[in-house]
MDTraj code that builds the backbone (N, CA, C; nanometers):
import mdtraj as md
import numpy as np

residues = "MET PRO GLU LEU ASN THR SER SER LEU PRO ASP LEU ILE PHE SER ILE LEU PHE PHE PHE MET ILE VAL THR SER MET ARG GLU VAL GLU LEU LYS VAL GLU PHE LYS VAL PRO ALA GLY THR GLU LEU GLU LYS LEU GLU ARG LYS SER LEU VAL SER ASN ILE TYR ILE GLY LYS PRO THR ARG GLU TYR ARG ALA LYS LEU GLY SER MET SER ARG ILE GLN LEU ASN ASP LYS PHE ALA ASP VAL SER HIS ILE ARG ASP TYR ILE GLN ASP GLU ARG ALA SER LEU ALA GLU ARG ASP LYS PRO PHE MET LYS VAL SER ILE LYS SER ASP LYS ASP THR PRO MET GLY ILE MET THR ASP VAL LYS LEU GLU LEU ARG LYS ALA TRP ALA LEU SER ILE VAL TYR SER ALA THR GLN ARG".split()
xyz = np.array([
    [-5.5581, 0.9763, 9.9714],
    [-5.4988, 0.9208, 9.8471],
    [-5.5250, 0.7638, 9.9032],
    [-5.5794, 0.6132, 9.8002],
    [-5.5608, 0.5203, 9.8018],
    [-5.4425, 0.4647, 9.8216],
    [-5.4261, 0.3523, 9.8974],
    [-5.2967, 0.2889, 9.8799],
    [-5.2713, 0.1828, 9.7854],
    [-5.1485, 0.1407, 9.7589],
    [-5.1508, 0.0669, 9.6203],
    [-5.1660, -0.0704, 9.6675],
    [-5.2038, -0.1733, 9.6286],
    [-5.2253, -0.3245, 9.6692],
    [-5.1003, -0.3743, 9.6011],
    [-5.0296, -0.4671, 9.6916],
    [-4.9490, -0.5013, 9.6802],
    [-4.9434, -0.6433, 9.6876],
    [-5.0579, -0.7198, 9.7207],
    [-5.0674, -0.8578, 9.7197],
    [-5.0050, -0.9204, 9.6769],
    [-4.9902, -0.9105, 9.5064],
    [-4.9650, -1.0029, 9.4109],
    [-4.8345, -0.9756, 9.3845],
    [-4.7382, -0.8862, 9.4355],
    [-4.5900, -0.8620, 9.4172],
    [-4.5199, -0.9638, 9.4696],
    [-4.5365, -1.0429, 9.5883],
    [-4.4482, -1.1758, 9.6200],
    [-4.4591, -1.2784, 9.5101],
    [-4.5631, -1.3009, 9.4446],
    [-4.6104, -1.3815, 9.3189],
    [-4.5057, -1.3563, 9.1883],
    [-4.5079, -1.2186, 9.1843],
    [-4.4628, -1.1908, 9.0439],
    [-4.2942, -1.1619, 9.0572],
    [-4.2335, -1.1421, 9.1527],
    [-4.1099, -1.1575, 9.2004],
    [-4.0343, -1.3152, 9.1643],
    [-4.1551, -1.3696, 9.2323],
    [-4.0999, -1.5244, 9.2273],
    [-4.1126, -1.5870, 9.0628],
    [-4.2296, -1.5313, 9.0398],
    [-4.2147, -1.6087, 8.8821],
    [-4.1216, -1.5376, 8.7904],
    [-4.0587, -1.4283, 8.8260],
    [-3.9410, -1.3852, 8.7798],
    [-3.8425, -1.4566, 8.7784],
    [-3.8232, -1.4455, 8.9228],
    [-3.7027, -1.5390, 8.9886],
    [-3.6702, -1.6885, 8.9188],
    [-3.7638, -1.7814, 8.8934],
    [-3.8104, -1.9156, 8.8705],
    [-3.7955, -1.8751, 8.6933],
    [-3.8330, -1.8054, 8.6234],
    [-3.7747, -1.8030, 8.4968],
    [-3.6266, -1.7706, 8.4900],
    [-3.5714, -1.6865, 8.5319],
    [-3.4372, -1.6693, 8.5016],
    [-3.3207, -1.7780, 8.5749],
    [-3.3947, -1.8339, 8.6974],
    [-3.3273, -1.9744, 8.7181],
    [-3.3523, -2.0880, 8.6117],
    [-3.4358, -2.0744, 8.5356],
    [-3.4325, -2.1959, 8.4653],
    [-3.3761, -2.1598, 8.3226],
    [-3.3549, -2.0437, 8.2783],
    [-3.3268, -2.0280, 8.1616],
    [-3.1790, -1.9935, 8.1463],
    [-3.1159, -1.9537, 8.2483],
    [-2.9766, -1.9099, 8.2858],
    [-2.8782, -2.0490, 8.2977],
    [-2.7901, -2.0807, 8.2430],
    [-2.6926, -2.1693, 8.2404],
    [-2.5648, -2.1071, 8.3169],
    [-2.4950, -2.1680, 8.3704],
    [-2.3868, -2.1289, 8.4345],
    [-2.2727, -2.2017, 8.3753],
    [-2.1682, -2.1308, 8.3317],
    [-2.0437, -2.1655, 8.2516],
    [-1.9491, -2.1935, 8.3772],
    [-1.8826, -2.3389, 8.3859],
    [-1.8400, -2.3514, 8.5150],
    [-1.6895, -2.3412, 8.4691],
    [-1.6307, -2.3358, 8.3404],
    [-1.4760, -2.2956, 8.3048],
    [-1.4617, -2.2042, 8.2125],
    [-1.3855, -2.0762, 8.2329],
    [-1.3576, -1.9891, 8.1287],
    [-1.2505, -2.0800, 8.0325],
    [-1.2941, -2.0928, 7.8657],
    [-1.2306, -2.1214, 7.7706],
    [-1.0880, -1.9947, 7.7382],
    [-0.9636, -2.0631, 7.7703],
    [-0.8464, -1.9753, 7.7284],
    [-0.7754, -2.0520, 7.5932],
    [-0.8621, -2.1614, 7.5122],
    [-0.8121, -2.1932, 7.4059],
    [-0.9456, -2.2268, 7.3263],
    [-0.8828, -2.2001, 7.1748],
    [-0.9792, -2.2038, 7.1051],
    [-0.9696, -2.3732, 7.0161],
    [-1.0690, -2.4054, 7.0304],
    [-1.0802, -2.5372, 6.9353],
    [-1.1999, -2.5748, 6.8704],
    [-1.1935, -2.6425, 6.7528],
    [-1.2637, -2.6614, 6.6479],
    [-1.2770, -2.8105, 6.6518],
    [-1.3959, -2.8921, 6.6898],
    [-1.3790, -3.0262, 6.7246],
    [-1.3867, -3.0810, 6.6076],
    [-1.3096, -3.2200, 6.5302],
    [-1.3623, -3.3003, 6.4326],
    [-1.4733, -3.3421, 6.4402],
    [-1.5093, -3.4051, 6.3308],
    [-1.6154, -3.4272, 6.2837],
    [-1.6410, -3.5663, 6.3081],
    [-1.7325, -3.6742, 6.3455],
    [-1.7444, -3.8093, 6.3165],
    [-1.8802, -3.8446, 6.2871],
    [-1.8772, -3.9835, 6.2636],
    [-1.9915, -4.0325, 6.2390],
    [-2.0626, -4.1157, 6.3276],
    [-1.9983, -4.1939, 6.4386],
    [-2.0390, -4.2373, 6.5361],
    [-1.9815, -4.2213, 6.6689],
    [-2.1040, -4.1420, 6.6805],
    [-2.1246, -4.0106, 6.7983],
    [-2.2304, -4.0987, 6.9279],
    [-2.1778, -4.0659, 7.0374],
    [-2.3095, -4.0942, 7.1457],
    [-2.2706, -3.9835, 7.2248],
    [-2.4179, -3.9719, 7.3033],
    [-2.3927, -3.8686, 7.3864],
    [-2.3543, -3.9151, 7.5307],
    [-2.3101, -3.8289, 7.6110],
    [-2.2593, -3.8872, 7.7542],
    [-2.3898, -3.8425, 7.8482],
    [-2.4277, -3.9599, 7.9160],
    [-2.5103, -3.9459, 8.0070],
    [-2.5478, -3.9015, 8.1598],
    [-2.4105, -3.9097, 8.2177],
    [-2.3919, -3.8433, 8.3255],
    [-2.2768, -3.7556, 8.2879],
    [-2.2915, -3.6015, 8.2783],
    [-2.1814, -3.5248, 8.2749],
    [-2.1257, -3.4776, 8.4234],
    [-2.1791, -3.5062, 8.4900],
    [-2.1093, -3.4548, 8.6518],
    [-1.9860, -3.5824, 8.6737],
    [-1.9685, -3.6630, 8.5847],
    [-1.8892, -3.7680, 8.6101],
    [-1.7779, -3.7365, 8.4969],
    [-1.7538, -3.6424, 8.4356],
    [-1.6948, -3.5944, 8.3148],
    [-1.5513, -3.5004, 8.3538],
    [-1.4464, -3.5277, 8.3576],
    [-1.3681, -3.4340, 8.3617],
    [-1.2803, -3.3668, 8.2485],
    [-1.3214, -3.2586, 8.1676],
    [-1.2510, -3.2011, 8.0715],
    [-1.1062, -3.1452, 8.0536],
    [-1.0515, -3.1864, 7.9334],
    [-0.9199, -3.1407, 7.9039],
    [-0.9361, -3.0893, 7.7970],
    [-0.8802, -2.9542, 7.7844],
    [-0.9041, -2.8655, 7.6628],
    [-0.7546, -2.8765, 7.6134],
    [-0.7609, -2.8699, 7.4646],
    [-0.6022, -2.8521, 7.3950],
    [-0.6563, -2.7754, 7.2809],
    [-0.5980, -2.6361, 7.2714],
    [-0.6008, -2.5851, 7.1365],
    [-0.4846, -2.4492, 7.1529],
    [-0.5436, -2.3781, 7.0392],
    [-0.4445, -2.2764, 7.0711],
    [-0.4842, -2.1604, 7.1333],
    [-0.4064, -2.0995, 7.2162],
    [-0.4454, -2.0133, 7.2883],
    [-0.5414, -1.8696, 7.1937],
    [-0.6586, -1.8128, 7.2618],
    [-0.7275, -1.6829, 7.2606],
    [-0.6286, -1.5944, 7.2165],
    [-0.6840, -1.4722, 7.1668],
    [-0.6336, -1.3925, 7.1194],
    [-0.5571, -1.2993, 7.2411],
    [-0.6154, -1.2997, 7.3262],
    [-0.6102, -1.2129, 7.4719],
    [-0.4464, -1.3160, 7.4957],
    [-0.4339, -1.3918, 7.5070],
    [-0.3163, -1.4738, 7.5442],
    [-0.2082, -1.5141, 7.4543],
    [-0.2678, -1.5001, 7.3186],
    [-0.1629, -1.5666, 7.2166],
    [0.0054, -1.4288, 7.2348],
    [0.0017, -1.3149, 7.2733],
    [0.0953, -1.2510, 7.2623],
    [0.1765, -1.2973, 7.4109],
    [0.1534, -1.3232, 7.4989],
    [0.1990, -1.3792, 7.6097],
    [0.2671, -1.5623, 7.5931],
    [0.2051, -1.6278, 7.5524],
    [0.2087, -1.7471, 7.5030],
    [0.2380, -1.8044, 7.3990],
    [0.2181, -1.6955, 7.2926],
    [0.2161, -1.7888, 7.1313],
    [0.0873, -1.8651, 7.0826],
    [0.1287, -1.8813, 6.9468],
    [0.0360, -1.9404, 6.8853],
    [0.0144, -2.1032, 6.8754],
    [0.1151, -2.1648, 6.9630],
    [0.0898, -2.2660, 6.9577],
    [0.0114, -2.3537, 7.0387],
    [-0.0379, -2.5172, 7.0544],
    [-0.1103, -2.5432, 7.1231],
    [-0.1022, -2.5828, 7.2537],
    [-0.1959, -2.5502, 7.3270],
    [-0.1803, -2.5441, 7.4925],
    [-0.3104, -2.6420, 7.5459],
    [-0.2573, -2.6990, 7.6444],
    [-0.3463, -2.7432, 7.7473],
    [-0.4072, -2.6728, 7.8307],
    [-0.5361, -2.6761, 7.8555],
    [-0.6005, -2.6231, 7.9892],
    [-0.6968, -2.7091, 8.0283],
    [-0.6487, -2.7325, 8.1697],
    [-0.7058, -2.7621, 8.2922],
    [-0.7732, -2.6799, 8.3603],
    [-0.9458, -2.7012, 8.4032],
    [-0.9917, -2.5916, 8.4443],
    [-0.9660, -2.4447, 8.4248],
    [-0.9446, -2.3879, 8.4606],
    [-0.9278, -2.2484, 8.4236],
    [-0.7632, -2.2161, 8.3986],
    [-0.6968, -2.3027, 8.4029],
    [-0.5301, -2.2672, 8.3952],
    [-0.5024, -2.3617, 8.2517],
    [-0.3795, -2.2875, 8.2372],
    [-0.3031, -2.3310, 8.1633],
    [-0.2122, -2.4087, 8.1794],
    [-0.1887, -2.5662, 8.1139],
    [-0.0794, -2.6601, 8.2296],
    [-0.0178, -2.7151, 8.1280],
    [0.1031, -2.7660, 8.1370],
    [0.1831, -2.8885, 8.1183],
    [0.1320, -3.0025, 8.1180],
    [0.1650, -3.1281, 8.0376],
    [0.1675, -3.2740, 8.0499],
    [0.1630, -3.3253, 8.1728],
    [0.2557, -3.2763, 8.2625],
    [0.3022, -3.3293, 8.3762],
    [0.1895, -3.2848, 8.4886],
    [0.0940, -3.1999, 8.4853],
    [0.0067, -3.1636, 8.5781],
    [-0.0814, -3.2402, 8.5949],
    [-0.1188, -3.3159, 8.4285],
    [-0.2536, -3.3956, 8.4278],
    [-0.2709, -3.4867, 8.5099],
    [-0.1929, -3.5955, 8.5754],
    [-0.1656, -3.6612, 8.6958],
    [-0.2406, -3.6138, 8.8230],
    [-0.1923, -3.5241, 8.8278],
    [-0.2668, -3.4168, 8.9527],
    [-0.3744, -3.3969, 8.9262],
    [-0.4218, -3.3573, 8.8076],
    [-0.5338, -3.3071, 8.7923],
    [-0.6362, -3.4093, 8.8114],
    [-0.6022, -3.5261, 8.7450],
    [-0.7046, -3.6375, 8.7939],
    [-0.7080, -3.6963, 8.9087],
    [-0.6062, -3.7279, 8.9781],
    [-0.6330, -3.7512, 9.1271],
    [-0.7235, -3.6548, 9.1895],
    [-0.7353, -3.5241, 9.1760],
    [-0.7951, -3.4178, 9.2146],
    [-0.9552, -3.4284, 9.1781],
    [-0.9621, -3.4181, 9.0659],
    [-1.1410, -3.4779, 8.9860],
    [-1.1430, -3.6136, 9.0664],
    [-1.0734, -3.7356, 9.0608],
    [-1.1404, -3.8266, 9.1302],
    [-1.1384, -3.8318, 9.2772],
    [-1.0895, -3.7552, 9.3467],
    [-1.0900, -3.7456, 9.4876],
    [-1.2396, -3.6627, 9.5068],
    [-1.2643, -3.5900, 9.4336],
    [-1.4118, -3.4952, 9.4312],
    [-1.5193, -3.5918, 9.4240],
    [-1.4815, -3.7068, 9.4051],
    [-1.6324, -3.8015, 9.3067],
    [-1.6750, -3.8343, 9.4789],
    [-1.7879, -3.9074, 9.4410],
    [-1.8084, -4.0015, 9.5652],
    [-1.7696, -4.1537, 9.5595],
    [-1.7546, -4.2209, 9.6275],
    [-1.6774, -4.3320, 9.6021],
    [-1.7329, -4.4568, 9.5317],
    [-1.8830, -4.4510, 9.5075],
    [-1.9754, -4.5305, 9.4145],
    [-1.9298, -4.4922, 9.2958],
    [-1.9083, -4.3632, 9.2497],
    [-1.9102, -4.2870, 9.1389],
    [-1.7667, -4.3072, 9.0439],
    [-1.6597, -4.3326, 9.1233],
    [-1.5186, -4.3221, 9.1060],
    [-1.5007, -4.4342, 8.9586],
    [-1.5223, -4.5692, 8.9914],
    [-1.5218, -4.6274, 8.8583],
    [-1.5965, -4.5885, 8.7523],
    [-1.6702, -4.4953, 8.7436],
    [-1.7536, -4.4564, 8.6257],
    [-1.7002, -4.3197, 8.5413],
    [-1.5932, -4.2436, 8.6455],
    [-1.5261, -4.1417, 8.5927],
    [-1.4632, -4.1570, 8.4338],
    [-1.4859, -4.0532, 8.3906],
    [-1.4269, -4.0176, 8.2594],
    [-1.3725, -3.8890, 8.2277],
    [-1.2851, -3.9214, 8.0923],
    [-1.1918, -3.7964, 8.0717],
    [-1.2584, -3.7533, 7.9442],
    [-1.2821, -3.6339, 7.9266],
    [-1.3125, -3.5965, 7.7543],
    [-1.2071, -3.5091, 7.7159],
    [-1.1392, -3.5593, 7.6359],
    [-1.0586, -3.4363, 7.5400],
    [-1.1503, -3.3824, 7.4754],
    [-1.1316, -3.2447, 7.4642],
    [-1.1688, -3.1313, 7.3776],
    [-1.0673, -3.0744, 7.2886],
    [-1.0173, -3.1103, 7.1731],
    [-0.9043, -3.0789, 7.0685],
    [-0.9643, -3.0282, 6.9566],
    [-0.8457, -2.9199, 6.9392],
    [-0.8668, -2.8818, 6.8146],
    [-0.8283, -2.9797, 6.6891],
    [-0.9134, -2.9604, 6.5977],
    [-0.8821, -3.0755, 6.4831],
    [-0.7429, -3.0427, 6.4226],
    [-0.6863, -2.9428, 6.4450],
    [-0.5705, -2.9538, 6.3835],
    [-0.4327, -2.9372, 6.4939],
    [-0.4476, -2.9979, 6.6450],
    [-0.3753, -3.0291, 6.7118],
    [-0.2497, -3.1452, 6.6635],
    [-0.1386, -3.1124, 6.7374],
    [-0.0179, -3.1850, 6.6540],
    [-0.0511, -3.3552, 6.7351],
    [-0.0474, -3.4595, 6.6778],
    [-0.0638, -3.5917, 6.7031],
    [0.0658, -3.5994, 6.8585],
    [0.1429, -3.5316, 6.8681],
    [0.1916, -3.5685, 6.9715],
    [0.1903, -3.4975, 7.0967],
    [0.1232, -3.4224, 7.0857],
    [0.0692, -3.3648, 7.1731],
    [-0.0650, -3.4434, 7.2955],
    [-0.1218, -3.4715, 7.1896],
    [-0.2468, -3.6044, 7.1998],
    [-0.1897, -3.7144, 7.2682],
    [-0.0451, -3.7892, 7.1923],
    [-0.0263, -3.8616, 7.2620],
    [0.0420, -3.8752, 7.4114],
    [0.1316, -3.7483, 7.4137],
    [0.1722, -3.7251, 7.5642],
    [0.0434, -3.7045, 7.6674],
    [-0.0723, -3.6387, 7.6194],
    [-0.1952, -3.6479, 7.7012],
    [-0.2219, -3.7889, 7.7423],
    [-0.2423, -3.8550, 7.6446],
    [-0.2701, -4.0170, 7.6552],
    [-0.2187, -4.0911, 7.7180],
    [-0.0657, -4.0796, 7.7351],
    [0.0321, -4.1370, 7.8084],
    [0.0073, -4.1180, 7.9675],
    [-0.0025, -3.9705, 7.9868],
    [-0.0323, -3.9379, 8.1165],
    [-0.1352, -3.9518, 8.1718],
    [-0.2731, -3.9784, 8.1152],
    [-0.3651, -4.0345, 8.1170],
    [-0.3530, -4.1961, 8.1948],
    [-0.2839, -4.2605, 8.0835],
    [-0.2573, -4.3995, 8.1199],
    [-0.2272, -4.3987, 8.2667],
    [-0.0990, -4.3369, 8.2935],
    [-0.0057, -4.3188, 8.4050],
    [-0.1369, -4.2684, 8.5433],
    [-0.2014, -4.2420, 8.4939],
    [-0.3007, -4.1464, 8.6238],
    [-0.4334, -4.2923, 8.6436],
    [-0.4228, -4.3914, 8.5326],
    [-0.5659, -4.4839, 8.5819],
    [-0.6440, -4.4172, 8.5551],
    [-0.6679, -4.3031, 8.4410],
    [-0.7645, -4.2528, 8.3868],
    [-0.7975, -4.3275, 8.2337],
    [-0.8352, -4.4732, 8.2206],
    [-0.8540, -4.5425, 8.1430],
    [-0.9916, -4.5047, 8.0375],
    [-1.0973, -4.4531, 8.1047],
    [-1.2008, -4.4019, 8.0074],
    [-1.1610, -4.2994, 7.9405],
    [-1.1614, -4.2711, 7.8240],
    [-1.1382, -4.1474, 7.7474],
    [-1.2614, -4.1348, 7.6661],
    [-1.3080, -4.0171, 7.6313],
    [-1.4097, -3.9918, 7.5195],
    [-1.3237, -3.8465, 7.4525],
    [-1.3697, -3.8672, 7.3691],
    [-1.3022, -3.7471, 7.2558],
    [-1.4235, -3.6845, 7.1636],
    [-1.4486, -3.5499, 7.2001],
    [-1.5460, -3.4519, 7.1848],
    [-1.5485, -3.4572, 7.0140],
    [-1.6478, -3.4653, 6.9557],
    [-1.6810, -3.4427, 6.8189],
    [-1.7798, -3.3843, 6.7633],
    [-1.8343, -3.3018, 6.6567],
    [-1.9513, -3.2892, 6.5902],
    [-2.0032, -3.3921, 6.4960],
    [-2.1345, -3.4252, 6.4810],
    [-2.1537, -3.4707, 6.3358],
    [-2.1482, -3.4599, 6.2532],
    [-2.1208, -3.5416, 6.1611],
    [-2.0394, -3.5516, 5.9869],
    [-2.1575, -3.5511, 5.9537],
])
top = md.Topology()
chain = top.add_chain()
for i, resn in enumerate(residues, 1):
    res = top.add_residue(resn, chain, resSeq=i)
    for name in ("N", "CA", "C"):
        top.add_atom(name, md.element.get_by_symbol(name[0]), res)
traj = md.Trajectory(xyz[None], top)
């Protein structure tokens, strides 16, 4: 019985590997809050997303509502947090950046459009205390 020719098998495997590397995207943060961003008219795209630290504000997802209720919560990375944790979060994010990139760091607030303004004000005050003065608000095109 003749042997099977496997000389083209490595090419096929590498082609499939490159296909999956290009097509798939890795999610960095598991969202534990639901939010519908508000609509805006004067929007700009961020150029260097690696310099952006995200703060998510919204109602907990269904799996967390029984434990946390339905009031708006703050999520930093993969954890729920209080306003008092924002300063430490910003310092950690700033420390992870290269020295030349630290002045260009931005904080993106992805908030539900129905989030109470009191929470937003508390977050902005805490960001000001952490010297994170470049704040970006996420929105969709109106």
